[in-house]
PDB file of N, CA, C and O in Angstrom:
ATOM      1  N   MET A   1     -30.058  -1.653 -35.911  1.00  0.00           N
ATOM      2  CA  MET A   1     -29.009  -1.205 -35.073  1.00  0.00           C
ATOM      3  C   MET A   1     -29.445  -1.003 -33.712  1.00  0.00           C
ATOM      4  O   MET A   1     -28.821  -1.479 -32.764  1.00  0.00           O
ATOM      5  N   VAL A   2     -30.643  -0.216 -33.564  1.00  0.00           N
ATOM      6  CA  VAL A   2     -31.303   0.194 -32.544  1.00  0.00           C
ATOM      7  C   VAL A   2     -31.989  -1.177 -31.761  1.00  0.00           C
ATOM      8  O   VAL A   2     -31.860  -1.355 -30.549  1.00  0.00           O
ATOM      9  N   ASP A   3     -32.574  -1.909 -32.467  1.00  0.00           N
ATOM     10  CA  ASP A   3     -33.094  -3.128 -32.197  1.00  0.00           C
ATOM     11  C   ASP A   3     -32.121  -4.193 -31.554  1.00  0.00           C
ATOM     12  O   ASP A   3     -32.444  -4.862 -30.573  1.00  0.00           O
ATOM     13  N   LYS A   4     -31.064  -4.278 -32.108  1.00  0.00           N
ATOM     14  CA  LYS A   4     -29.825  -4.947 -31.548  1.00  0.00           C
ATOM     15  C   LYS A   4     -29.456  -4.631 -30.296  1.00  0.00           C
ATOM     16  O   LYS A   4     -29.319  -5.426 -29.366  1.00  0.00           O
ATOM     17  N   MET A   5     -29.266  -3.263 -30.271  1.00  0.00           N
ATOM     18  CA  MET A   5     -28.930  -2.762 -28.811  1.00  0.00           C
ATOM     19  C   MET A   5     -29.949  -2.798 -27.875  1.00  0.00           C
ATOM     20  O   MET A   5     -29.521  -2.996 -26.738  1.00  0.00           O
ATOM     21  N   LEU A   6     -31.392  -2.650 -27.977  1.00  0.00           N
ATOM     22  CA  LEU A   6     -32.405  -3.155 -27.174  1.00  0.00           C
ATOM     23  C   LEU A   6     -32.242  -4.572 -26.816  1.00  0.00           C
ATOM     24  O   LEU A   6     -32.461  -4.962 -25.669  1.00  0.00           O
ATOM     25  N   MET A   7     -31.914  -5.248 -27.635  1.00  0.00           N
ATOM     26  CA  MET A   7     -31.893  -6.949 -27.291  1.00  0.00           C
ATOM     27  C   MET A   7     -30.931  -7.269 -26.334  1.00  0.00           C
ATOM     28  O   MET A   7     -31.178  -8.013 -25.385  1.00  0.00           O
ATOM     29  N   THR A   8     -29.494  -6.577 -26.595  1.00  0.00           N
ATOM     30  CA  THR A   8     -28.441  -6.763 -25.774  1.00  0.00           C
ATOM     31  C   THR A   8     -28.442  -6.090 -24.533  1.00  0.00           C
ATOM     32  O   THR A   8     -27.712  -6.573 -23.668  1.00  0.00           O
ATOM     33  N   TYR A   9     -29.016  -5.209 -24.284  1.00  0.00           N
ATOM     34  CA  TYR A   9     -29.063  -4.257 -23.102  1.00  0.00           C
ATOM     35  C   TYR A   9     -29.471  -5.036 -21.948  1.00  0.00           C
ATOM     36  O   TYR A   9     -28.742  -4.999 -20.957  1.00  0.00           O
ATOM     37  N   PRO A  10     -30.511  -5.723 -21.930  1.00  0.00           N
ATOM     38  CA  PRO A  10     -30.819  -6.799 -20.742  1.00  0.00           C
ATOM     39  C   PRO A  10     -29.965  -7.799 -20.357  1.00  0.00           C
ATOM     40  O   PRO A  10     -29.850  -8.166 -19.188  1.00  0.00           O
ATOM     41  N   LYS A  11     -29.316  -8.289 -21.353  1.00  0.00           N
ATOM     42  CA  LYS A  11     -28.245  -9.277 -21.377  1.00  0.00           C
ATOM     43  C   LYS A  11     -26.929  -8.773 -20.533  1.00  0.00           C
ATOM     44  O   LYS A  11     -26.378  -9.395 -19.624  1.00  0.00           O
ATOM     45  N   LYS A  12     -26.604  -7.629 -21.005  1.00  0.00           N
ATOM     46  CA  LYS A  12     -25.399  -6.911 -20.446  1.00  0.00           C
ATOM     47  C   LYS A  12     -25.715  -6.647 -19.086  1.00  0.00           C
ATOM     48  O   LYS A  12     -24.886  -6.933 -18.222  1.00  0.00           O
ATOM     49  N   LYS A  13     -26.876  -6.107 -18.764  1.00  0.00           N
ATOM     50  CA  LYS A  13     -27.281  -5.697 -17.401  1.00  0.00           C
ATOM     51  C   LYS A  13     -27.377  -6.956 -16.521  1.00  0.00           C
ATOM     52  O   LYS A  13     -27.119  -6.856 -15.321  1.00  0.00           O
ATOM     53  N   GLU A  14     -27.728  -8.116 -17.047  1.00  0.00           N
ATOM     54  CA  GLU A  14     -27.836  -9.318 -16.063  1.00  0.00           C
ATOM     55  C   GLU A  14     -26.372  -9.706 -15.830  1.00  0.00           C
ATOM     56  O   GLU A  14     -25.965  -9.977 -14.700  1.00  0.00           O
ATOM     57  N   GLU A  15     -25.704  -9.725 -16.749  1.00  0.00           N
ATOM     58  CA  GLU A  15     -24.049 -10.194 -16.526  1.00  0.00           C
ATOM     59  C   GLU A  15     -23.520  -9.176 -15.536  1.00  0.00           C
ATOM     60  O   GLU A  15     -22.760  -9.635 -14.683  1.00  0.00           O
ATOM     61  N   GLU A  16     -23.795  -7.816 -15.490  1.00  0.00           N
ATOM     62  CA  GLU A  16     -23.394  -6.825 -14.815  1.00  0.00           C
ATOM     63  C   GLU A  16     -23.612  -7.161 -13.284  1.00  0.00           C
ATOM     64  O   GLU A  16     -22.695  -7.210 -12.464  1.00  0.00           O
ATOM     65  N   PHE A  17     -24.922  -7.379 -13.016  1.00  0.00           N
ATOM     66  CA  PHE A  17     -25.393  -7.759 -11.986  1.00  0.00           C
ATOM     67  C   PHE A  17     -24.837  -8.986 -11.285  1.00  0.00           C
ATOM     68  O   PHE A  17     -24.647  -9.001 -10.069  1.00  0.00           O
ATOM     69  N   VAL A  18     -24.589  -9.975 -12.054  1.00  0.00           N
ATOM     70  CA  VAL A  18     -23.946 -11.190 -11.657  1.00  0.00           C
ATOM     71  C   VAL A  18     -22.526 -11.012 -11.075  1.00  0.00           C
ATOM     72  O   VAL A  18     -22.183 -11.476  -9.988  1.00  0.00           O
ATOM     73  N   THR A  19     -21.767 -10.329 -11.863  1.00  0.00           N
ATOM     74  CA  THR A  19     -20.444 -10.105 -11.715  1.00  0.00           C
ATOM     75  C   THR A  19     -20.237  -8.862 -10.645  1.00  0.00           C
ATOM     76  O   THR A  19     -19.250  -8.895  -9.910  1.00  0.00           O
ATOM     77  N   GLU A  20     -21.082  -7.876 -10.572  1.00  0.00           N
ATOM     78  CA  GLU A  20     -20.798  -6.753  -9.789  1.00  0.00           C
ATOM     79  C   GLU A  20     -21.587  -6.576  -8.503  1.00  0.00           C
ATOM     80  O   GLU A  20     -21.284  -5.821  -7.580  1.00  0.00           O
ATOM     81  N   GLY A  21     -22.797  -7.495  -8.584  1.00  0.00           N
ATOM     82  CA  GLY A  21     -23.809  -7.335  -7.618  1.00  0.00           C
ATOM     83  C   GLY A  21     -24.766  -6.101  -7.691  1.00  0.00           C
ATOM     84  O   GLY A  21     -24.586  -5.242  -8.553  1.00  0.00           O
ATOM     85  N   GLY A  22     -25.753  -6.018  -6.812  1.00  0.00           N
ATOM     86  CA  GLY A  22     -26.750  -5.041  -6.923  1.00  0.00           C
ATOM     87  C   GLY A  22     -26.359  -3.904  -6.301  1.00  0.00           C
ATOM     88  O   GLY A  22     -25.246  -3.880  -5.775  1.00  0.00           O
ATOM     89  N   ILE A  23     -27.186  -2.801  -6.256  1.00  0.00           N
ATOM     90  CA  ILE A  23     -26.852  -1.586  -5.904  1.00  0.00           C
ATOM     91  C   ILE A  23     -26.640  -1.515  -4.187  1.00  0.00           C
ATOM     92  O   ILE A  23     -25.942  -0.694  -3.591  1.00  0.00           O
ATOM     93  N   ARG A  24     -27.304  -2.421  -3.694  1.00  0.00           N
ATOM     94  CA  ARG A  24     -27.099  -2.567  -2.135  1.00  0.00           C
ATOM     95  C   ARG A  24     -25.651  -3.097  -2.029  1.00  0.00           C
ATOM     96  O   ARG A  24     -24.775  -2.501  -1.403  1.00  0.00           O
ATOM     97  N   GLU A  25     -25.476  -4.199  -2.653  1.00  0.00           N
ATOM     98  CA  GLU A  25     -23.974  -4.696  -2.319  1.00  0.00           C
ATOM     99  C   GLU A  25     -22.940  -3.742  -2.737  1.00  0.00           C
ATOM    100  O   GLU A  25     -21.937  -3.644  -2.031  1.00  0.00           O
ATOM    101  N   ARG A  26     -23.063  -2.984  -3.859  1.00  0.00           N
ATOM    102  CA  ARG A  26     -22.037  -2.014  -4.138  1.00  0.00           C
ATOM    103  C   ARG A  26     -22.066  -0.821  -3.223  1.00  0.00           C
ATOM    104  O   ARG A  26     -21.083  -0.085  -3.307  1.00  0.00           O
ATOM    105  N   MET A  27     -23.033  -0.479  -2.338  1.00  0.00           N
ATOM    106  CA  MET A  27     -23.060   0.561  -1.739  1.00  0.00           C
ATOM    107  C   MET A  27     -22.450   0.161  -0.267  1.00  0.00           C
ATOM    108  O   MET A  27     -21.738   0.860   0.454  1.00  0.00           O
ATOM    109  N   THR A  28     -22.932  -1.154  -0.037  1.00  0.00           N
ATOM    110  CA  THR A  28     -22.201  -1.645   1.269  1.00  0.00           C
ATOM    111  C   THR A  28     -20.738  -1.809   0.949  1.00  0.00           C
ATOM    112  O   THR A  28     -20.030  -1.535   1.918  1.00  0.00           O
ATOM    113  N   ALA A  29     -20.149  -2.139  -0.021  1.00  0.00           N
ATOM    114  CA  ALA A  29     -18.772  -2.392  -0.359  1.00  0.00           C
ATOM    115  C   ALA A  29     -18.180  -0.998  -0.282  1.00  0.00           C
ATOM    116  O   ALA A  29     -17.129  -0.888   0.351  1.00  0.00           O
ATOM    117  N   ALA A  30     -18.652  -0.038  -0.777  1.00  0.00           N
ATOM    118  CA  ALA A  30     -18.298   1.187  -0.698  1.00  0.00           C
ATOM    119  C   ALA A  30     -18.132   1.849   0.715  1.00  0.00           C
ATOM    120  O   ALA A  30     -17.104   2.453   1.017  1.00  0.00           O
ATOM    121  N   ARG A  31     -19.198   1.702   1.563  1.00  0.00           N
ATOM    122  CA  ARG A  31     -19.201   2.081   2.837  1.00  0.00           C
ATOM    123  C   ARG A  31     -17.960   1.329   3.614  1.00  0.00           C
ATOM    124  O   ARG A  31     -17.184   1.883   4.393  1.00  0.00           O
ATOM    125  N   LEU A  32     -17.949   0.159   3.290  1.00  0.00           N
ATOM    126  CA  LEU A  32     -16.981  -0.628   4.203  1.00  0.00           C
ATOM    127  C   LEU A  32     -15.697  -0.138   3.876  1.00  0.00           C
ATOM    128  O   LEU A  32     -14.922   0.144   4.789  1.00  0.00           O
ATOM    129  N   GLY A  33     -15.309   0.027   2.475  1.00  0.00           N
ATOM    130  CA  GLY A  33     -14.174   0.645   2.096  1.00  0.00           C
ATOM    131  C   GLY A  33     -13.742   2.161   2.735  1.00  0.00           C
ATOM    132  O   GLY A  33     -12.629   2.499   3.139  1.00  0.00           O
ATOM    133  N   TYR A  34     -14.753   2.807   2.698  1.00  0.00           N
ATOM    134  CA  TYR A  34     -14.521   4.184   3.307  1.00  0.00           C
ATOM    135  C   TYR A  34     -14.129   3.862   4.983  1.00  0.00           C
ATOM    136  O   TYR A  34     -13.197   4.499   5.474  1.00  0.00           O
ATOM    137  N   ARG A  35     -14.752   3.022   5.686  1.00  0.00           N
ATOM    138  CA  ARG A  35     -14.633   2.866   6.994  1.00  0.00           C
ATOM    139  C   ARG A  35     -13.164   2.468   7.118  1.00  0.00           C
ATOM    140  O   ARG A  35     -12.420   2.926   7.985  1.00  0.00           O
ATOM    141  N   THR A  36     -12.806   1.595   6.204  1.00  0.00           N
ATOM    142  CA  THR A  36     -11.421   0.861   6.460  1.00  0.00           C
ATOM    143  C   THR A  36     -10.432   2.081   6.401  1.00  0.00           C
ATOM    144  O   THR A  36      -9.604   2.258   7.295  1.00  0.00           O
ATOM    145  N   ASN A  37     -10.539   2.840   5.413  1.00  0.00           N
ATOM    146  CA  ASN A  37      -9.624   3.915   5.100  1.00  0.00           C
ATOM    147  C   ASN A  37      -9.689   4.871   6.266  1.00  0.00           C
ATOM    148  O   ASN A  37      -8.633   5.426   6.572  1.00  0.00           O
ATOM    149  N   GLN A  38     -10.859   5.164   7.011  1.00  0.00           N
ATOM    150  CA  GLN A  38     -11.083   6.143   8.014  1.00  0.00           C
ATOM    151  C   GLN A  38     -10.238   5.658   8.977  1.00  0.00           C
ATOM    152  O   GLN A  38      -9.480   6.467   9.512  1.00  0.00           O
ATOM    153  N   ARG A  39     -10.198   4.147   9.416  1.00  0.00           N
ATOM    154  CA  ARG A  39      -9.688   3.664  10.539  1.00  0.00           C
ATOM    155  C   ARG A  39      -8.195   3.847  10.419  1.00  0.00           C
ATOM    156  O   ARG A  39      -7.468   4.291  11.308  1.00  0.00           O
ATOM    157  N   GLY A  40      -7.837   3.469   9.263  1.00  0.00           N
ATOM    158  CA  GLY A  40      -6.483   3.644   8.864  1.00  0.00           C
ATOM    159  C   GLY A  40      -5.762   4.988   9.130  1.00  0.00           C
ATOM    160  O   GLY A  40      -4.566   5.094   9.401  1.00  0.00           O
ATOM    161  N   THR A  41      -6.673   6.020   9.013  1.00  0.00           N
ATOM    162  CA  THR A  41      -6.129   7.567   9.191  1.00  0.00           C
ATOM    163  C   THR A  41      -6.322   7.684  10.726  1.00  0.00           C
ATOM    164  O   THR A  41      -5.442   8.296  11.331  1.00  0.00           O
ATOM    165  N   ILE A  42      -7.247   7.231  11.353  1.00  0.00           N
ATOM    166  CA  ILE A  42      -7.294   7.365  12.617  1.00  0.00           C
ATOM    167  C   ILE A  42      -6.103   6.827  13.351  1.00  0.00           C
ATOM    168  O   ILE A  42      -5.535   7.563  14.158  1.00  0.00           O
ATOM    169  N   GLU A  43      -5.655   5.542  13.131  1.00  0.00           N
ATOM    170  CA  GLU A  43      -4.699   4.912  13.720  1.00  0.00           C
ATOM    171  C   GLU A  43      -3.205   5.636  13.416  1.00  0.00           C
ATOM    172  O   GLU A  43      -2.323   5.675  14.274  1.00  0.00           O
ATOM    173  N   LYS A  44      -3.072   6.147  12.198  1.00  0.00           N
ATOM    174  CA  LYS A  44      -2.121   6.981  11.917  1.00  0.00           C
ATOM    175  C   LYS A  44      -1.751   8.189  12.592  1.00  0.00           C
ATOM    176  O   LYS A  44      -0.633   8.528  12.980  1.00  0.00           O
ATOM    177  N   LEU A  45      -2.901   8.823  12.682  1.00  0.00           N
ATOM    178  CA  LEU A  45      -3.013  10.208  13.459  1.00  0.00           C
ATOM    179  C   LEU A  45      -2.710  10.050  15.062  1.00  0.00           C
ATOM    180  O   LEU A  45      -1.986  10.808  15.709  1.00  0.00           O
ATOM    181  N   THR A  46      -3.395   8.940  15.557  1.00  0.00           N
ATOM    182  CA  THR A  46      -2.996   8.596  16.833  1.00  0.00           C
ATOM    183  C   THR A  46      -1.644   8.295  17.492  1.00  0.00           C
ATOM    184  O   THR A  46      -1.374   8.587  18.657  1.00  0.00           O
ATOM    185  N   ARG A  47      -0.799   7.662  16.602  1.00  0.00           N
ATOM    186  CA  ARG A  47       0.429   7.354  16.473  1.00  0.00           C
ATOM    187  C   ARG A  47       1.167   8.584  16.253  1.00  0.00           C
ATOM    188  O   ARG A  47       2.175   8.710  16.949  1.00  0.00           O
ATOM    189  N   GLU A  48       0.911   9.455  15.496  1.00  0.00           N
ATOM    190  CA  GLU A  48       1.412  10.638  15.386  1.00  0.00           C
ATOM    191  C   GLU A  48       1.324  11.627  16.673  1.00  0.00           C
ATOM    192  O   GLU A  48       2.262  12.240  17.184  1.00  0.00           O
ATOM    193  N   ILE A  49       0.111  11.628  17.025  1.00  0.00           N
ATOM    194  CA  ILE A  49      -0.028  12.351  18.314  1.00  0.00           C
ATOM    195  C   ILE A  49       0.641  12.142  19.361  1.00  0.00           C
ATOM    196  O   ILE A  49       1.091  13.053  20.056  1.00  0.00           O
ATOM    197  N   THR A  50       0.826  10.585  19.667  1.00  0.00           N
ATOM    198  CA  THR A  50       1.761   9.961  20.696  1.00  0.00           C
ATOM    199  C   THR A  50       3.144  10.440  20.444  1.00  0.00           C
ATOM    200  O   THR A  50       3.792  10.733  21.448  1.00  0.00           O
ATOM    201  N   ALA A  51       3.624  10.552  19.469  1.00  0.00           N
ATOM    202  CA  ALA A  51       5.021  10.653  19.185  1.00  0.00           C
ATOM    203  C   ALA A  51       5.097  12.373  19.370  1.00  0.00           C
ATOM    204  O   ALA A  51       6.076  12.813  19.972  1.00  0.00           O
ATOM    205  N   LEU A  52       4.236  13.176  18.937  1.00  0.00           N
ATOM    206  CA  LEU A  52       4.303  14.464  19.454  1.00  0.00           C
ATOM    207  C   LEU A  52       4.415  14.709  20.925  1.00  0.00           C
ATOM    208  O   LEU A  52       5.253  15.400  21.505  1.00  0.00           O
ATOM    209  N   ARG A  53       3.498  14.074  21.387  1.00  0.00           N
ATOM    210  CA  ARG A  53       3.499  14.396  23.165  1.00  0.00           C
ATOM    211  C   ARG A  53       4.720  14.047  23.704  1.00  0.00           C
ATOM    212  O   ARG A  53       5.260  14.734  24.572  1.00  0.00           O
ATOM    213  N   GLN A  54       5.222  12.977  23.234  1.00  0.00           N
ATOM    214  CA  GLN A  54       6.716  12.552  23.804  1.00  0.00           C
ATOM    215  C   GLN A  54       7.618  13.444  23.404  1.00  0.00           C
ATOM    216  O   GLN A  54       8.490  13.823  24.185  1.00  0.00           O
ATOM    217  N   GLU A  55       7.530  13.946  22.019  1.00  0.00           N
ATOM    218  CA  GLU A  55       8.540  14.934  21.724  1.00  0.00           C
ATOM    219  C   GLU A  55       8.297  16.274  22.633  1.00  0.00           C
ATOM    220  O   GLU A  55       9.333  16.801  23.039  1.00  0.00           O
ATOM    221  N   ASN A  56       7.309  16.769  22.931  1.00  0.00           N
ATOM    222  CA  ASN A  56       6.955  18.033  23.581  1.00  0.00           C
ATOM    223  C   ASN A  56       7.451  17.759  25.193  1.00  0.00           C
ATOM    224  O   ASN A  56       7.956  18.678  25.837  1.00  0.00           O
ATOM    225  N   VAL A  57       7.288  16.631  25.675  1.00  0.00           N
ATOM    226  CA  VAL A  57       7.802  16.492  26.950  1.00  0.00           C
ATOM    227  C   VAL A  57       9.305  16.439  26.772  1.00  0.00           C
ATOM    228  O   VAL A  57       9.872  17.118  27.627  1.00  0.00           O
ATOM    229  N   ALA A  58       9.947  15.967  26.104  1.00  0.00           N
ATOM    230  CA  ALA A  58      11.423  15.625  25.843  1.00  0.00           C
ATOM    231  C   ALA A  58      11.844  17.556  25.768  1.00  0.00           C
ATOM    232  O   ALA A  58      12.486  18.114  26.658  1.00  0.00           O
ATOM    233  N   LEU A  59      11.399  18.146  24.738  1.00  0.00           N
ATOM    234  CA  LEU A  59      11.651  19.627  24.590  1.00  0.00           C
ATOM    235  C   LEU A  59      11.231  20.342  25.864  1.00  0.00           C
ATOM    236  O   LEU A  59      11.941  21.325  26.075  1.00  0.00           O
ATOM    237  N   LYS A  60      10.372  20.157  26.692  1.00  0.00           N
ATOM    238  CA  LYS A  60      10.166  20.934  27.946  1.00  0.00           C
ATOM    239  C   LYS A  60      11.109  20.563  28.947  1.00  0.00           C
ATOM    240  O   LYS A  60      11.457  21.402  29.778  1.00  0.00           O
ATOM    241  N   ASN A  61      11.623  19.246  28.967  1.00  0.00           N
ATOM    242  CA  ASN A  61      12.622  18.985  29.940  1.00  0.00           C
ATOM    243  C   ASN A  61      14.051  19.627  29.510  1.00  0.00           C
ATOM    244  O   ASN A  61      14.877  20.163  30.247  1.00  0.00           O
ATOM    245  N   LYS A  62      14.102  19.432  28.198  1.00  0.00           N
ATOM    246  CA  LYS A  62      15.415  20.350  27.725  1.00  0.00           C
ATOM    247  C   LYS A  62      15.505  21.785  28.108  1.00  0.00           C
ATOM    248  O   LYS A  62      16.566  22.286  28.480  1.00  0.00           O
ATOM    249  N   ILE A  63      14.252  22.526  28.004  1.00  0.00           N
ATOM    250  CA  ILE A  63      14.080  23.801  28.168  1.00  0.00           C
ATOM    251  C   ILE A  63      14.317  24.046  29.838  1.00  0.00           C
ATOM    252  O   ILE A  63      14.945  24.983  30.332  1.00  0.00           O
ATOM    253  N   ALA A  64      13.808  23.218  30.382  1.00  0.00           N
ATOM    254  CA  ALA A  64      13.967  23.146  32.288  1.00  0.00           C
ATOM    255  C   ALA A  64      15.235  22.945  32.279  1.00  0.00           C
ATOM    256  O   ALA A  64      15.728  23.746  33.073  1.00  0.00           O
ATOM    257  N   GLU A  65      16.145  22.212  31.737  1.00  0.00           N
ATOM    258  CA  GLU A  65      17.612  22.116  31.940  1.00  0.00           C
ATOM    259  C   GLU A  65      18.311  23.235  31.540  1.00  0.00           C
ATOM    260  O   GLU A  65      19.145  23.655  32.342  1.00  0.00           O
ATOM    261  N   LEU A  66      18.171  23.832  30.473  1.00  0.00           N
ATOM    262  CA  LEU A  66      18.899  25.116  29.998  1.00  0.00           C
ATOM    263  C   LEU A  66      18.585  26.194  30.772  1.00  0.00           C
ATOM    264  O   LEU A  66      19.444  27.067  30.891  1.00  0.00           O
ATOM    265  N   GLU A  67      17.314  26.342  31.440  1.00  0.00           N
ATOM    266  CA  GLU A  67      16.781  27.474  32.259  1.00  0.00           C
ATOM    267  C   GLU A  67      17.681  27.400  33.610  1.00  0.00           C
ATOM    268  O   GLU A  67      17.853  28.433  34.256  1.00  0.00           O
ATOM    269  N   ARG A  68      18.259  26.160  34.035  1.00  0.00           N
ATOM    270  CA  ARG A  68      19.056  25.978  35.320  1.00  0.00           C
ATOM    271  C   ARG A  68      20.367  26.258  35.124  1.00  0.00           C
ATOM    272  O   ARG A  68      21.137  26.246  36.085  1.00  0.00           O
ATOM    273  N   LEU A  69      20.795  26.548  33.863  1.00  0.00           N
ATOM    274  CA  LEU A  69      22.262  26.891  33.661  1.00  0.00           C
ATOM    275  C   LEU A  69      22.318  28.369  33.875  1.00  0.00           C
ATOM    276  O   LEU A  69      23.391  28.965  33.779  1.00  0.00           O
TER     277      LEU A  69
END
């Protein structure tokens, strides 16, 4: 049983390398995936900040209008 496991292990690792790539390829894919997620988060937050700034200006105008009454 142990002998069979020792014989199939290198073959399994070879197949894994062919299908999934080496450590550098997997690390690069992980970094690129993280950067993509990070860009999405930054874009989302930028849009949110813009909307909040517009809302802030509108509310300041409303306050100024109410203070004139």
